[in-house]
N, C-alpha and C positions, 0 to 999 in steps of 0.2 A: 435266293438274289447270289451274287457269280462265282466260283468257288474262289478268285484272286480277295476277294471282298469280306469273305468269309475267316477267313486264315484270317486277316490286317484283325478282323472283331477278336479273333479265337489268339493274338500276337505269334503267330508262329510264320516259316518260312511255307511257302506255297510250294517251293519246288521240292519240300521233302516231307511233304503232303501225301497219303497215301493214292496210286491210280484209282480209286474210284472218285475218293473227293474233290481231285483237280482233275476228273470228266464230267462232273455232277453237277447240279443244282442243290443248292442248302435250303432250306424252309428256315421259315423264320421260327418255326417249330424244332425242325434241325438242330438249329442254332443251337438252341437255348437248350435243348438238350444238350448237346456239346458241354456247354459250358456249363451247367447242373451238375451230371454225369460225364465227367469226359473220359475213352474210353481210354489203355490202356497207349493208342500212338502217342492219341494227343500227349498224357501224361509226359511221355516219351519225351516230343520235343520242347517239351515245354521246361522238360530239368537236365535236356542236355542239348538241347541247340540241337542242328544249328540254329540259331536268332535273326531272326529280321535286325536292321538297325533300328531302330523304334525302341527295342526292346536292348541291342548293348548296348547303347549308347543310355539306358536309364542304368543299365547292373552296372557302368561302369561308373555314371558317375557327371555325363557329356550330354551336351548335345550333337542334334545327328550331325550340323553345323560341325564341330566338334570335331567329329570324325571325320569329316572332308577332309576338314583342316589337312590331320593326318593323316590321309593317304588309307582309310580300312575304309577301301568300298566293297570286299563282299564278307557273306554270315563267317559267325563266327560263334562257335560251341562255347559253352560251359567253362570247359578247360582251357578255350585260349581264352576267355575273358579272366578267367581264377590271373591266368598267367601273366596278366597283361596287368592287373591289379598289382600281386609281388611284385615282378618286375618294378612298374608303377618309371615308367618311359618320364622326360618333361613333359613331353605334350601333354600326357595325362594329366599330369598334374598345374598343368597355365591352364587345360580346359576346364577340369575342376573348380578353378579359383573365379575363373570368366563368366561360369555358368552360377556359380555361392552369388560374387557382384551382377549376373542381370535378375536374382532371382530375390536380393531387396532390393533394387530401386522399383521391382517389381510393386513389391510390401510397400516400399514410402510412395508408390505414385495410387497404390490401391488406400492405403490412408487418408494421404491426402484426399484424396476425393469423397472417401467416408465424411473429412472434420469440414467437408462444404456446406455452408447451410442450401437447403433442396431449392431449385429457383420455383 
């Protein structure tokens, strides 16, 4: 698979990976090995970042769209994410509430579908 696909599956930013990873091809077996026993560079990236948007959004408890509304378009490090959590800006509070509301609605709809008789 392409390095970009492998990086996405590993939850890391492609530009932050080693050159040999970016310039090579990753087989399924190699991907499985990286997930099962991550090398130091992968552990460092997962721990410290910079992190791709899906990881940033998840760690902040907001959606990717919420990041875009807050005009956060660049990858963030773990320290930057922690600073935002500590600071608790208005947009973060608002987007967390919105995400929680969406999740409650999805659960309600799921329960409603499950309660319907099978056709």
